ROFI-634221 format. One line per 3 residues: number of its first residue (from 1); their letters; for each residue x, y, z of N, C-alpha, C, O, CB. Coordinates in pm, whole numbers, padded with zeros to 5 digits. Glycine has a CB too. Example, Ala and Ser with C-alpha at 12.3 -4.5 7.8 and 13.67 -1.06 7.14 Angstrom:
! residues 2
1) as) 01319:-00569:00780:01230:-00450:00780:01320:-00330:00780:01424:-00332:00846:01131:-00447:00905 | 01285:-00225:00708:01367:-00106:00714:01290:00003:00787:01341:00114:00804:01408:-00060:00572
This chain:
! residues 271
1) mnk) -00580:-05251:01888:-00526:-05117:01819:-00390:-05168:01875:-00383:-05171:01998:-00591:-04940:01871 | -00260:-05216:01793:-00125:-05272:01823:-00107:-05050:01907:-00159:-04939:01900:00009:-05361:01614 | 00040:-05150:01992:00102:-04988:02063:00144:-04928:01999:00181:-04821:02047:00200:-04967:02157
4) lll) 00171:-04954:01839:00261:-04824:01712:00165:-04759:01694:00175:-04641:01661:00329:-04865:01543 | 00021:-04831:01716:-00078:-04762:01647:-00155:-04659:01706:-00214:-04561:01661:-00158:-04843:01604 | -00135:-04726:01864:-00178:-04644:02035:-00053:-04503:02030:-00080:-04391:02072:-00126:-04797:02229
7) aat) 00052:-04533:01983:00145:-04396:02000:00121:-04298:01968:00095:-04191:02023:00246:-04386:01954 | 00136:-04368:01774:00120:-04301:01711:-00030:-04193:01747:-00020:-04078:01790:00140:-04379:01607 | -00117:-04239:01727:-00308:-04136:01760:-00293:-04047:01879:-00340:-03934:01891:-00479:-04260:01822
10) mkl) -00200:-04132:01990:-00161:-04012:02120:-00123:-03902:02079:-00138:-03786:02117:-00047:-04041:02218 | -00059:-03965:01978:00064:-03826:01974:-00009:-03739:01816:00039:-03647:01749:00300:-03909:01937 | -00093:-03789:01805:-00081:-03681:01671:-00244:-03598:01803:-00279:-03489:01757:-00133:-03782:01414
13) aga) -00301:-03623:01893:-00396:-03623:02017:-00375:-03512:02003:-00440:-03417:01960:-00381:-03691:02156 | -00208:-03535:02072:-00139:-03448:02161:-00140:-03283:02132:-00152:-03183:02202:00001:-03499:02162 | -00117:-03314:01965:00039:-03164:01904:-00131:-03145:01838:-00105:-03055:01758:00271:-03210:01740
16) ala) -00247:-03165:01823:-00363:-03117:01798:-00452:-03010:01955:-00544:-02929:01945:-00439:-03267:01745 | -00372:-03059:02097:-00431:-03027:02172:-00367:-02926:02209:-00427:-02843:02277:-00462:-03104:02242 | -00202:-02903:02168:-00154:-02822:02168:-00120:-02763:02042:-00005:-02719:02034:-00085:-02844:02235
19) lgl) -00204:-02750:01926:-00186:-02673:01859:-00313:-02532:01900:-00299:-02412:01923:-00181:-02752:01727 | -00454:-02638:01894:-00563:-02583:01984:-00567:-02389:02052:-00619:-02281:02026:-00542:-02696:02120 | -00426:-02487:02196:-00429:-02430:02274:-00298:-02246:02255:-00290:-02136:02309:-00411:-02557:02376
22) tgq) -00241:-02308:02165:-00166:-02202:02114:-00273:-02074:02003:-00284:-01954:01979:-00035:-02290:02023 | -00308:-02158:01980:-00385:-02107:01848:-00498:-01999:01980:-00523:-01879:01974:-00490:-02283:01717 | -00531:-02075:02058:-00600:-01987:02178:-00560:-01871:02263:-00605:-01766:02309:-00623:-02062:02267
25) aat) -00460:-01940:02259:-00390:-01822:02312:-00391:-01659:02231:-00430:-01546:02259:-00243:-01877:02320 | -00310:-01741:02097:-00252:-01626:02019:-00425:-01560:02005:-00419:-01438:02021:-00147:-01680:01844 | -00551:-01601:01984:-00655:-01519:01981:-00696:-01454:02107:-00767:-01354:02111:-00753:-01586:01931
28) aqt) -00661:-01499:02180:-00629:-01404:02322:-00600:-01298:02322:-00675:-01205:02351:-00539:-01432:02400 | -00456:-01286:02280:-00405:-01186:02290:-00471:-01066:02153:-00515:-00955:02184:-00254:-01230:02296 | -00467:-01099:02050:-00499:-01025:01941:-00647:-00985:01964:-00699:-00929:01868:-00473:-01104:01810
31) ntl) -00714:-01002:02060:-00867:-01017:02073:-00808:-00880:02231:-00891:-00904:02320:-00961:-01244:02111 | -00740:-00801:02268:-00695:-00738:02334:-00836:-00632:02330:-00940:-00626:02396:-00550:-00707:02296 | -00771:-00545:02201:-00853:-00459:02168:-00979:-00419:02176:-01027:-00311:02209:-00842:-00459:02099
34) eri) -01051:-00567:02126:-01156:-00582:02076:-01270:-00643:02298:-01385:-00658:02341:-01115:-00727:01900 | -01152:-00650:02339:-01188:-00707:02454:-01215:-00537:02590:-01280:-00504:02689:-01035:-00842:02490 | -01147:-00502:02528:-01125:-00326:02598:-01250:-00285:02563:-01336:-00269:02649:-00992:-00203:02522
37) rae) -01274:-00261:02424:-01419:-00221:02373:-01513:-00269:02483:-01577:-00208:02569:-01461:-00294:02221 | -01501:-00383:02455:-01622:-00509:02514:-01670:-00407:02624:-01763:-00327:02619:-01548:-00697:02595 | -01563:-00437:02744:-01559:-00430:02860:-01569:-00270:02931:-01580:-00223:03044:-01446:-00503:02883
40) rki) -01557:-00217:02783:-01515:-00036:02834:-01445:00045:02930:-01472:00151:02987:-01607:00025:02867 | -01340:-00039:02933:-01249:00011:03039:-01048:-00039:02983:-01008:-00152:02956:-01321:-00087:03214 | -00976:00072:02983:-00828:00034:02955:-00790:00021:03084:-00850:00099:03158:-00735:00137:02874
43) ria) -00726:-00038:03128:-00601:-00039:03228:-00499:00003:03170:-00466:-00033:03057:-00561:-00163:03285 | -00430:00093:03248:-00305:00139:03216:-00221:00183:03281:-00234:00303:03308:-00305:00205:03154 | -00087:00107:03341:00025:00056:03382:00053:00228:03387:00040:00291:03282:00117:-00069:03283
46) idl) 00101:00317:03545:00168:00395:03502:00246:00421:03685:00197:00402:03796:00076:00516:03403 | 00401:00476:03634:00528:00475:03809:00403:00660:03862:00378:00745:03777:00857:00540:03743 | 00359:00671:03991:00276:00759:04005:00390:00822:04072:00373:00943:04086:00137:00733:04066
49) svp) 00475:00789:04107:00655:00863:04177:00719:00966:04092:00826:01019:04120:00802:00734:04182 | 00639:00995:03974:00821:01035:03888:00724:01150:03864:00626:01122:03794:00925:00921:03706 | 00736:01299:03918:00718:01406:03888:00800:01467:03771:00922:01451:03773:00725:01460:03991
52) pws) 00746:01530:03676:00692:01558:03630:00603:01482:03582:00493:01528:03610:00736:01606:03592 | 00595:01363:03508:00551:01246:03421:00454:01251:03480:00354:01313:03445:00617:01113:03407 | 00472:01147:03643:00327:01112:03675:00371:01112:03878:00468:01083:03949:00262:00912:03575
55) ykd) 00241:01159:03895:00286:01175:04034:00137:01223:04087:00067:01276:04000:00425:01292:04058 | 00094:01213:04191:00007:01265:04282:00045:01355:04360:00149:01345:04425:-00038:01187:04348 | -00082:01516:04367:-00044:01635:04441:-00065:01593:04614:-00059:01497:04691:-00150:01773:04385
58) dkl) -00088:01716:04609:-00110:01684:04827:-00272:01655:04785:-00344:01593:04863:-00081:01892:05001 | -00318:01700:04667:-00487:01649:04693:-00481:01481:04706:-00585:01425:04738:-00607:01698:04534 | -00361:01400:04682:-00383:01254:04638:-00471:01301:04496:-00573:01235:04479:-00482:01142:04770
61) emk) -00447:01388:04410:-00518:01405:04260:-00407:01342:04186:-00309:01416:04181:-00556:01577:04200 | -00389:01212:04118:-00284:01201:03995:-00254:01330:03881:-00336:01398:03820:-00341:01077:03907 | -00142:01332:03878:-00125:01467:03744:00010:01472:03703:00088:01417:03780:-00161:01641:03795
64) gse) 00065:01533:03586:00172:01460:03481:00126:01445:03399:00014:01393:03388:00233:01347:03494 | 00232:01508:03270:00217:01440:03131:00208:01277:03100:00093:01299:03060:00332:01485:03057 | 00217:01194:03089:00182:01072:03144:00077:01038:03161:00024:00973:03071:00219:01050:03234
67) vdt) 00000:01068:03283:-00121:01076:03341:-00251:01137:03276:-00369:01108:03296:-00096:01137:03445 | -00214:01198:03220:-00305:01363:03085:-00314:01264:02947:-00420:01252:02886:-00140:01576:03021 | -00155:01178:02895:-00153:01118:02809:-00259:00951:02874:-00342:00908:02794:00012:01121:02763
70) akl) -00254:00924:02924:-00347:00840:02958:-00435:00841:02929:-00478:00785:02828:-00367:00826:03036 | -00509:00917:03021:-00624:01030:02999:-00702:01051:02834:-00825:01046:02824:-00543:01183:03039 | -00625:01072:02729:-00682:01111:02638:-00677:01014:02567:-00769:00993:02488:-00649:01213:02593
73) lak) -00609:00959:02572:-00596:00816:02456:-00731:00687:02525:-00797:00633:02436:-00373:00718:02476 | -00763:00648:02666:-00894:00672:02698:-01026:00722:02633:-01120:00673:02570:-00879:00732:02771 | -00994:00823:02670:-01075:00883:02591:-01138:00904:02432:-01244:00919:02370:-01042:00952:02621
76) dlg) -01027:00897:02419:-01043:00906:02218:-01072:00722:02197:-01132:00697:02092:-00819:00979:02097 | -01040:00608:02278:-01055:00519:02233:-01228:00489:02279:-01279:00382:02247:-00938:00435:02269 | -01308:00591:02354:-01458:00599:02449:-01365:00484:02557:-01329:00377:02508:-01662:00520:02348
79) vel) -01349:00499:02630:-01380:00356:02749:-01298:00461:02837:-01229:00558:02804:-01297:00144:02720 | -01338:00395:02982:-01299:00448:03128:-01172:00398:03128:-01159:00277:03108:-01388:00398:03262 | -01042:00491:03152:-00931:00472:03221:-00927:00407:03382:-00978:00475:03471:-00877:00598:03214
82) evv) -00870:00287:03411:-00839:00217:03490:-00662:00252:03499:-00574:00202:03430:-00898:00079:03451 | -00641:00391:03646:-00439:00343:03669:-00427:00234:03785:-00476:00228:03898:-00313:00509:03744 | -00311:00120:03686:-00242:00026:03775:-00111:00087:03785:-00032:00125:03698:-00236:-00125:03725
85) ptn) -00108:00088:03966:-00010:00180:03967:00127:00066:03966:00101:-00052:03990:-00028:00293:04106 | 00270:00107:03937:00347:00012:03875:00473:00161:03952:00449:00268:04008:00311:-00043:03662 | 00626:00079:03907:00768:00090:03970:00794:00042:03812:00743:-00047:03743:00827:-00020:04133
88) san) 00884:00128:03789:01039:00079:03746:01066:-00076:03684:01089:-00126:03574:01132:00085:03887 | 01051:-00112:03796:01120:-00248:03805:00999:-00342:03739:01035:-00401:03637:01166:-00294:03979 | 00836:-00368:03792:00748:-00390:03766:00638:-00343:03684:00516:-00354:03700:00741:-00403:03833
91) rip) 00716:-00282:03585:00571:-00232:03466:00604:-00361:03370:00505:-00420:03327:00589:-00031:03352 | 00691:-00394:03344:00685:-00533:03234:00589:-00672:03295:00503:-00743:03243:00873:-00601:03212 | 00664:-00666:03451:00551:-00816:03448:00428:-00742:03444:00416:-00732:03322:00548:-00941:03604
94) llm) 00377:-00712:03469:00266:-00605:03526:00204:-00713:03347:00122:-00805:03337:00312:-00350:03547 | 00272:-00660:03261:00237:-00654:03157:00209:-00787:03050:00120:-00836:02982:00317:-00574:03127 | 00318:-00803:03079:00358:-01019:03097:00215:-01091:03162:00162:-01188:03109:00533:-01073:03268
97) tnr) 00182:-01049:03239:00110:-01130:03401:-00017:-01071:03334:-00091:-01057:03431:00162:-01059:03613 | -00079:-01033:03236:-00204:-00943:03194:-00308:-00864:03309:-00431:-00872:03320:-00299:-01044:03112 | -00217:-00791:03382:-00267:-00751:03477:-00265:-00579:03457:-00285:-00484:03533:-00198:-00817:03593
100) tdv) -00238:-00590:03349:-00235:-00423:03251:-00257:-00385:03139:-00142:-00384:03096:-00135:-00364:03233 | -00310:-00356:03069:-00313:-00336:02908:-00212:-00307:02809:-00165:-00379:02721:-00384:-00244:02882 | -00190:-00194:02839:-00063:-00183:02845:-00007:-00036:02931:-00083:00006:03018:-00021:-00194:02696
103) vis) 00117:00037:02908:00234:00040:02984:00218:00210:02970:00195:00226:02850:00384:-00052:02917 | 00219:00295:03011:00245:00498:02948:00314:00591:03086:00286:00695:03146:00025:00609:02904 | 00484:00418:03098:00525:00562:03216:00673:00593:03229:00754:00555:03313:00478:00528:03393
106) amt) 00687:00678:03118:00818:00699:03049:00945:00607:03073:01053:00619:03132:00858:00830:03084 | 00848:00460:02964:00895:00342:02951:01038:00455:02807:01012:00552:02736:00737:00184:02893 | 01155:00386:02823:01213:00387:02716:01232:00309:02623:01247:00204:02685:01285:00409:02732
109) itp) 01251:00266:02441:01217:00190:02384:01378:00147:02353:01462:00209:02287:01111:00231:02288 | 01389:00039:02414:01576:-00062:02375:01496:-00156:02277:01383:-00187:02239:01690:-00192:02556 | 01718:-00196:02252:01668:-00354:02166:01616:-00430:02315:01504:-00476:02336:01843:-00473:02061
112) erl) 01712:-00428:02395:01652:-00536:02500:01533:-00538:02542:01500:-00653:02571:01707:-00538:02610 | 01401:-00415:02568:01283:-00462:02591:01191:-00561:02464:01146:-00676:02464:01218:-00336:02628 | 01193:-00473:02385:01181:-00562:02276:01187:-00684:02191:01144:-00713:02080:01203:-00537:02247
115) kti) 01255:-00744:02281:01318:-00883:02287:01134:-00968:02354:01070:-01065:02313:01506:-00885:02435 | 01108:-00871:02468:01026:-00918:02578:00859:-00857:02517:00768:-00940:02517:01092:-00840:02749 | 00833:-00736:02475:00712:-00666:02474:00733:-00600:02339:00823:-00625:02259:00686:-00566:02603
118) dfs) 00619:-00497:02325:00646:-00438:02220:00627:-00280:02245:00596:-00244:02359:00567:-00498:02114 | 00639:-00209:02171:00594:-00070:02218:00534:00035:02088:00581:00029:01975:00736:00004:02293 | 00465:00094:02112:00422:00172:01997:00499:00317:01923:00592:00378:01976:00292:00209:02043
121) kpy) 00462:00336:01844:00547:00470:01737:00597:00625:01918:00511:00679:01988:00331:00584:01539 | 00712:00639:01928:00768:00741:02016:00602:00865:02039:00539:00934:01959:00938:00826:01915 | 00590:00841:02170:00458:01000:02184:00526:01085:02269:00472:01192:02297:00275:00972:02274
124) sgi) 00660:01052:02327:00747:01110:02442:00871:01096:02416:00911:01025:02324:00728:01054:02571 | 00977:01186:02523:01102:01128:02539:01133:01238:02632:01080:01327:02699:01198:01099:02408 | 01322:01151:02580:01389:01280:02703:01496:01248:02746:01510:01125:02751:01314:01310:02843
127) stf) 01591:01312:02785:01796:01289:02751:01799:01278:02891:01723:01345:02960:01932:01451:02669 | 01892:01185:02945:01953:01119:03087:02089:01167:03086:02163:01197:02993:01954:00944:03099 | 02104:01166:03209:02228:01249:03212:02251:01205:03383:02175:01195:03479:02202:01443:03164
130) vaa) 02466:01177:03349:02455:01205:03537:02492:01337:03524:02544:01410:03440:02574:01111:03664 | 02426:01346:03690:02375:01454:03787:02492:01522:03844:02577:01435:03825:02286:01394:03906 | 02550:01610:03896:02602:01639:03941:02619:01791:03994:02608:01884:03914:02653:01585:03895
133) pks) 02642:01811:04117:02685:01954:04181:02739:02013:04087:02822:01958:04016:02781:01959:04298 | 02694:02157:04068:02833:02252:03936:02986:02256:04028:03103:02254:03990:02776:02496:03892 | 02928:02262:04155:03121:02257:04196:03170:02141:04154:03292:02153:04135:03175:02258:04371
136) mvi) 03131:02038:04131:03187:01905:04094:03255:01879:03968:03202:01922:03866:03090:01817:04096 | 03361:01817:03960:03435:01810:03815:03409:01652:03781:03459:01551:03830:03623:01854:03819 | 03326:01666:03693:03330:01563:03661:03295:01551:03532:03175:01531:03512:03277:01503:03734
139) ktp) 03418:01561:03377:03446:01561:03275:03430:01382:03210:03424:01371:03088:03577:01637:03283 | 03428:01336:03241:03489:01165:03195:03398:01076:03310:03370:01120:03421:03711:01133:03229 | 03362:00952:03262:03359:00846:03348:03454:00805:03473:03409:00759:03578:03363:00758:03269
142) adl) 03621:00836:03444:03678:00801:03503:03645:00923:03666:03695:00902:03776:03803:00780:03415 | 03584:00999:03644:03571:01136:03723:03491:01080:03825:03470:01152:03922:03500:01272:03646 | 03448:00979:03824:03379:00870:03892:03378:00801:03971:03274:00745:04006:03363:00814:03861
145) vgk) 03506:00778:04034:03574:00679:04123:03538:00761:04224:03556:00882:04220:03732:00636:04108 | 03491:00704:04311:03519:00761:04501:03385:00781:04549:03354:00808:04666:03614:00939:04536 | 03294:00765:04436:03146:00838:04410:03079:00769:04421:03078:00665:04356:03104:00896:04301
148) kia) 02983:00806:04523:02831:00738:04483:02712:00775:04374:02654:00882:04357:02758:00747:04598 | 02705:00715:04344:02569:00686:04190:02421:00710:04236:02370:00615:04176:02559:00488:04122 | 02301:00780:04310:02193:00786:04322:02107:00693:04172:02085:00775:04082:02177:00941:04349
151) vtr) 02075:00594:04147:02030:00552:04001:01863:00428:04081:01856:00334:04159:02218:00433:03883 | 01773:00503:04003:01671:00411:04046:01635:00274:03947:01624:00290:03825:01545:00502:04061 | 01619:00143:04008:01645:00045:03955:01566:-00022:03900:01452:-00038:03942:01692:-00007:04008
154) gtt) 01622:-00084:03776:01569:-00152:03631:01561:-00061:03547:01527:-00096:03434:01433:-00222:03625 | 01586:00074:03570:01573:00163:03424:01658:00177:03339:01763:00125:03378:01551:00284:03433 | 01670:00239:03202:01727:00296:03126:01880:00328:03207:01986:00266:03200:01636:00406:03078
157) nda) 01854:00419:03265:01977:00481:03369:02043:00398:03399:02155:00391:03349:01951:00543:03496 | 02006:00318:03475:02041:00219:03614:02170:00109:03499:02274:00068:03551:01836:00093:03702 | 02145:00084:03376:02205:00016:03277:02301:00079:03231:02411:00042:03189:02131:-00018:03186
160) dvt) 02245:00197:03241:02391:00276:03160:02493:00351:03222:02602:00395:03184:02354:00381:03065 | 02411:00353:03359:02550:00365:03425:02645:00256:03490:02759:00267:03535:02530:00447:03524 | 02539:00116:03478:02641:-00018:03498:02777:00046:03422:02884:00101:03448:02574:-00190:03406
163) rma) 02682:-00009:03291:02773:00022:03188:02945:00129:03188:03063:00098:03168:02667:00085:03105 | 02900:00211:03208:03005:00359:03214:03075:00386:03356:03148:00484:03374:02903:00513:03184 | 03056:00320:03426:03057:00339:03546:03243:00286:03569:03239:00178:03510:02917:00247:03621
166) ppg) 03385:00300:03615:03456:00245:03609:03490:00151:03738:03427:00216:03822:03522:00319:03564 | 03514:00105:03769:03597:00064:03939:03608:00119:04020:03727:00150:04029:03712:00040:03962 | 03538:00168:04119:03545:00205:04216:03472:00338:04231:03497:00432:04306:03659:00196:04242
169) aei) 03376:00321:04139:03289:00444:04163:03130:00337:04210:03099:00248:04132:03276:00571:03982 | 03066:00354:04307:02946:00271:04342:02823:00312:04345:02804:00415:04410:02955:00225:04448 | 02715:00255:04285:02646:00267:04247:02515:00216:04365:02512:00097:04399:02681:00226:04131
172) vrf) 02405:00319:04425:02322:00306:04520:02188:00291:04433:02146:00374:04353:02332:00423:04623 | 02141:00194:04460:02045:00125:04340:01890:00181:04395:01835:00083:04446:02059:-00083:04335 | 01816:00280:04402:01652:00263:04470:01546:00223:04400:01555:00192:04281:01593:00385:04517
175) ede) 01387:00217:04498:01340:00097:04394:01180:00178:04295:01072:00138:04251:01283:-00084:04523 | 01262:00314:04302:01165:00475:04225:01188:00549:04219:01223:00600:04326:01070:00540:04246 | 01194:00639:04093:01235:00838:04089:01239:00894:04240:01340:00915:04308:01079:00957:03997
178) stt) 01120:00909:04269:01086:00960:04432:01167:00937:04463:01262:00991:04406:00991:00919:04526 | 01198:00851:04565:01251:00754:04668:01428:00826:04577:01483:00933:04604:01177:00526:04653 | 01472:00726:04478:01631:00835:04399:01655:00994:04390:01764:01043:04360:01641:00813:04226
181) mta) 01508:01088:04427:01562:01205:04429:01518:01271:04536:01525:01394:04537:01544:01270:04322 | 01460:01194:04654:01468:01207:04778:01612:01183:04883:01648:01241:04985:01368:01129:04804 | 01692:01028:04777:01835:01088:04873:01933:01151:04834:02047:01145:04881:01912:01000:04932
184) vvs) 01888:01229:04725:01966:01349:04677:01984:01483:04782:02057:01552:04854:01890:01397:04545 | 01854:01454:04725:01747:01604:04828:01803:01601:05024:01808:01685:05113:01484:01536:04827 | 01832:01475:05014:01869:01449:05183:02033:01468:05191:02107:01458:05289:01822:01264:05246
187) gqt) 02057:01491:05082:02292:01440:05120:02285:01300:05119:02400:01259:05107:02397:01486:05336 | 02187:01186:05127:02202:01060:05107:02374:01053:05007:02492:01043:05042:02046:01003:05024 | 02298:01066:04865:02434:01097:04762:02481:01264:04627:02409:01333:04556:02410:00946:04653
190) evt) 02550:01263:04639:02592:01405:04555:02508:01373:04427:02408:01423:04375:02784:01431:04516 | 02597:01261:04395:02589:01219:04200:02435:01126:04208:02400:01040:04288:02777:01069:04119 | 02355:01192:04076:02244:01088:04024:02264:01074:03897:02342:01141:03830:02098:01125:04042
193) ala) 02168:00956:03846:02135:00967:03741:02015:00952:03663:01945:00851:03648:02196:00922:03713 | 01999:01083:03610:01800:01104:03630:01802:01156:03468:01905:01153:03401:01712:01275:03790 | 01668:01207:03417:01629:01275:03308:01648:01419:03370:01623:01446:03488:01481:01234:03253
196) ttl) 01704:01525:03259:01687:01660:03281:01522:01726:03383:01535:01799:03481:01695:01713:03114 | 01442:01700:03354:01343:01792:03355:01307:01692:03516:01196:01690:03568:01218:01806:03191 | 01455:01600:03581:01400:01521:03727:01494:01584:03803:01504:01587:03925:01407:01338:03747
199) itv) 01563:01636:03717:01703:01777:03779:01688:01895:03761:01784:01968:03784:01847:01785:03715 | 01597:01937:03728:01489:02042:03757:01396:02053:03852:01342:02153:03898:01422:02051:03671 | 01380:01919:03882:01257:01916:04037:01337:01963:04121:01309:02062:04188:01187:01756:04113
202) inq) 01478:01886:04133:01570:01852:04261:01602:01985:04236:01494:02018:04187:01698:01724:04271 | 01643:02045:04234:01708:02218:04214:01624:02290:04285:01656:02354:04386:01710:02295:04051 | 01433:02280:04201:01383:02336:04238:01322:02295:04393:01247:02385:04434:01327:02358:04143
205) rsp) 01334:02190:04483:01315:02175:04611:01376:02228:04654:01359:02338:04707:01315:02088:04661 | 01517:02132:04640:01676:02216:04675:01750:02287:04616:01847:02233:04565:01770:02157:04696 | 01738:02398:04604:01800:02505:04514:01941:02446:04598:02017:02415:04506:01737:02703:04526
208) gkd) 01988:02427:04687:02162:02491:04722:02190:02360:04638:02271:02415:04564:02250:02509:04930 | 02188:02224:04590:02187:02099:04594:02278:02163:04423:02357:02091:04362:02013:01992:04624 | 02236:02320:04372:02218:02306:04207:02336:02218:04141:02457:02231:04125:02225:02466:04129
211) lep) 02236:02117:04112:02260:02002:04038:02301:02041:03872:02227:02129:03827:02124:01911:04053 | 02358:02014:03820:02392:02022:03699:02419:01872:03580:02506:01795:03618:02506:02102:03726 | 02351:01837:03451:02402:01787:03398:02573:01718:03349:02634:01750:03247:02345:01834:03363
214) kll) 02592:01680:03391:02787:01659:03364:02791:01522:03237:02855:01563:03140:02901:01576:03573 | 02740:01374:03215:02750:01315:03133:02627:01252:03038:02538:01185:03092:02820:01251:03183 | 02627:01267:02949:02515:01222:02885:02499:01053:02873:02584:00977:02825:02520:01290:02748
217) lqn) 02398:01024:02916:02381:00866:02880:02312:00869:02776:02385:00869:02676:02312:00771:02980 | 02146:00872:02741:02173:00880:02605:01980:00978:02592:01911:01030:02680:02216:00677:02511 | 01954:00960:02423:01862:01052:02423:01774:00911:02437:01812:00796:02413:01848:01174:02293
220) slf) 01678:00945:02473:01540:00831:02514:01444:00860:02466:01391:00965:02502:01488:00814:02651 | 01378:00775:02357:01231:00795:02322:01138:00689:02376:01160:00570:02400:01212:00798:02171 | 00980:00797:02397:00891:00663:02493:00806:00634:02424:00733:00714:02364:00816:00686:02636
223) gvg) 00800:00489:02418:00658:00386:02345:00611:00412:02419:00651:00466:02522:00636:00232:02313 | 00445:00361:02370:00324:00258:02458:00354:00115:02476:00390:00046:02381:00177:00249:02380 | 00338:00059:02628:00431:-00020:02594:00327:-00177:02599:00290:-00201:02713:00573:00002:02706
226) mrk) 00285:-00268:02505:00210:-00437:02482:00314:-00517:02468:00432:-00493:02441:00109:-00470:02338 | 00232:-00654:02500:00259:-00774:02468:00290:-00778:02322:00239:-00699:02243:00157:-00859:02508 | 00361:-00859:02294:00399:-00938:02219:00213:-00990:02118:00118:-01034:02182:00498:-01059:02328
229) net) 00210:-00968:01978:00113:-01039:01904:00004:-00980:01881:-00067:-01023:01790:00083:-01145:01953 | -00055:-00816:01991:-00115:-00746:02013:-00152:-00671:01854:-00105:-00562:01821:-00055:-00688:02122 | -00231:-00741:01781:-00198:-00663:01672:-00284:-00551:01603:-00250:-00457:01531:-00172:-00747:01586
232) alk) -00384:-00585:01642:-00520:-00515:01639:-00512:-00384:01774:-00559:-00271:01768:-00659:-00655:01672 | -00451:-00433:01866:-00395:-00290:01985:-00318:-00185:01940:-00347:-00065:01943:-00295:-00333:02107 | -00217:-00237:01897:-00058:-00193:01827:-00104:-00098:01726:-00071:00021:01735:00044:-00333:01742
235) ewv) -00192:-00149:01611:-00256:-00044:01499:-00298:00041:01533:-00284:00155:01488:-00347:-00071:01423 | -00369:00000:01637:-00487:00138:01736:-00390:00282:01766:-00407:00398:01729:-00547:00061:01954 | -00271:00214:01859:-00238:00293:01969:-00158:00333:01797:-00203:00442:01759:-00156:00232:02153
238) nqw) -00072:00281:01708:-00012:00386:01645:-00063:00517:01501:-00007:00609:01442:00089:00305:01609 | -00216:00444:01500:-00269:00534:01488:-00226:00690:01525:-00177:00790:01471:-00352:00493:01532 | -00298:00620:01710:-00349:00752:01793:-00245:00826:01797:-00261:00944:01769:-00402:00735:01940
241) veq) -00130:00787:01828:-00009:00874:01796:-00013:00954:01718:-00051:01070:01736:00086:00825:01761 | 00050:00879:01559:00007:00983:01474:-00118:01091:01470:-00119:01214:01458:-00002:00922:01379 | -00179:01034:01478:-00271:01160:01497:-00231:01269:01610:-00224:01389:01585:-00416:01108:01533
244) rlk) -00214:01231:01695:-00243:01289:01813:-00080:01465:01870:-00061:01556:01950:-00246:01105:01934 | 00013:01361:01686:00126:01407:01695:00130:01549:01661:00176:01650:01715:00204:01334:01627 | 00025:01505:01484:00019:01613:01417:-00083:01737:01409:-00089:01841:01344:00027:01568:01325
247) sgd) -00195:01641:01554:-00310:01779:01593:-00248:01907:01684:-00281:02025:01687:-00453:01715:01703 | -00113:01811:01775:-00062:01894:01834:-00061:01867:02019:00009:01928:02100:-00133:02010:01776 | -00174:01743:02050:-00211:01719:02162:-00127:01713:02227:-00112:01778:02331:-00271:01639:02178
250) lqa) -00023:01604:02162:00037:01551:02224:00176:01668:02283:00230:01636:02389:00057:01429:02143 | 00224:01792:02213:00338:01842:02277:00276:01923:02368:00344:01968:02460:00439:01910:02192 | 00138:01956:02358:00083:02041:02472:00102:02012:02576:00155:02084:02660:-00029:02060:02480
253) iyk) 00045:01855:02601:00059:01768:02714:00208:01798:02755:00224:01851:02864:00027:01609:02679 | 00323:01769:02675:00432:01760:02749:00507:01909:02804:00573:01943:02901:00521:01677:02662 | 00434:01995:02638:00480:02152:02736:00484:02242:02800:00551:02345:02816:00495:02208:02736
256) khq) 00333:02150:02873:00263:02178:03015:00292:02146:03146:00268:02203:03252:00159:02133:03016 | 00378:01989:03103:00447:01931:03245:00604:01943:03222:00681:01913:03314:00402:01752:03280 | 00642:01980:03118:00777:01934:03134:00846:02091:03103:00966:02114:03094:00823:01792:03019
259) gad) 00743:02182:03090:00848:02291:03051:00915:02324:02914:00991:02420:02901:00949:02267:03124 | 00895:02272:02854:00957:02224:02768:00936:02185:02600:00845:02102:02608:00977:02147:02831 | 00961:02196:02482:00924:02107:02399:00967:01974:02396:01056:01916:02458:00942:02150:02302
262) ipa) 00867:01928:02288:00875:01784:02308:00981:01770:02217:00978:01846:02120:00745:01693:02281 | 01130:01641:02233:01202:01660:02090:01159:01625:01999:01066:01548:01979:01305:01616:02067 | 01231:01685:01926:01279:01670:01736:01255:01525:01721:01189:01487:01625:01480:01710:01678
265) evl) 01300:01444:01802:01278:01304:01720:01186:01226:01759:01201:01104:01749:01384:01218:01719 | 01094:01270:01801:01001:01249:01831:00918:01221:01723:00894:01118:01659:00974:01325:01902 | 00866:01374:01713:00834:01415:01609:00869:01342:01529:00799:01241:01517:00861:01514:01588
268) ksg) 00993:01356:01435:01052:01258:01304:00989:01090:01356:00925:01036:01266:01277:01264:01295 | 00996:01046:01424:00993:00886:01464:00810:00844:01448:00751:00753:01389:01065:00861:01666 | 00755:00982:01545:00589:00936:01598:00514:00933:01452:00409:00871:01439:00496:01075:01724
271) t) 00588:01021:01314:00428:01079:01259:00510:01018:01139:00462:01015:01026:00351:01283:01264
């Protein structure tokens, strides 16, 4: 065999191998739902430091709206639930390295995240604000100059505050929502960026803080996070979201833990 023929043969063999591996990878991804059903277990990443969304109570039992949502999804799928502890910074890395099957962790659907992962239809949501004591005058981003703003690293709040904050404002980042709230309660900072429900939690823990929303960051819609090309899994989860919104179960979970009605935008987008 001459050198040109040998080179061409090796090139074709290499291409065939690459195509085979690519096909195997795609098949592995699209068969995640099949694997979950075969193993009778679904791994769901949840941040257990974000009350009332997801947390551990004084008996170390998992509670919160995200926990109840994950339990309901696993029950309807007919499989066991395995909770994979996560935080705002490593939710997507856990998903991309196949250490979890899906993420249900108050994760906002954003164009930036959609470049990396897929989301289901919205099943929940919340509004987020820059919050501060009622006595503090903050009407525009310019009023943040000279102030420390507590925020959780890797969240949409982090990205929104980074865009909003003027020169002279200091953004203090913490690794999870629980630590961010503790920083405010303990007096490390007076200003923070959080969901309305978490602002309420701080006021309940420390009424003297008297926090109120000052500047709207965004109205967020939460989706179940999945890897790209999980066609069967995404289709099943989307149908599940539609059915559970129509039945009112997701609204009941939200009302139970958040003390408010599920945002109307969730119902418009999820059904």
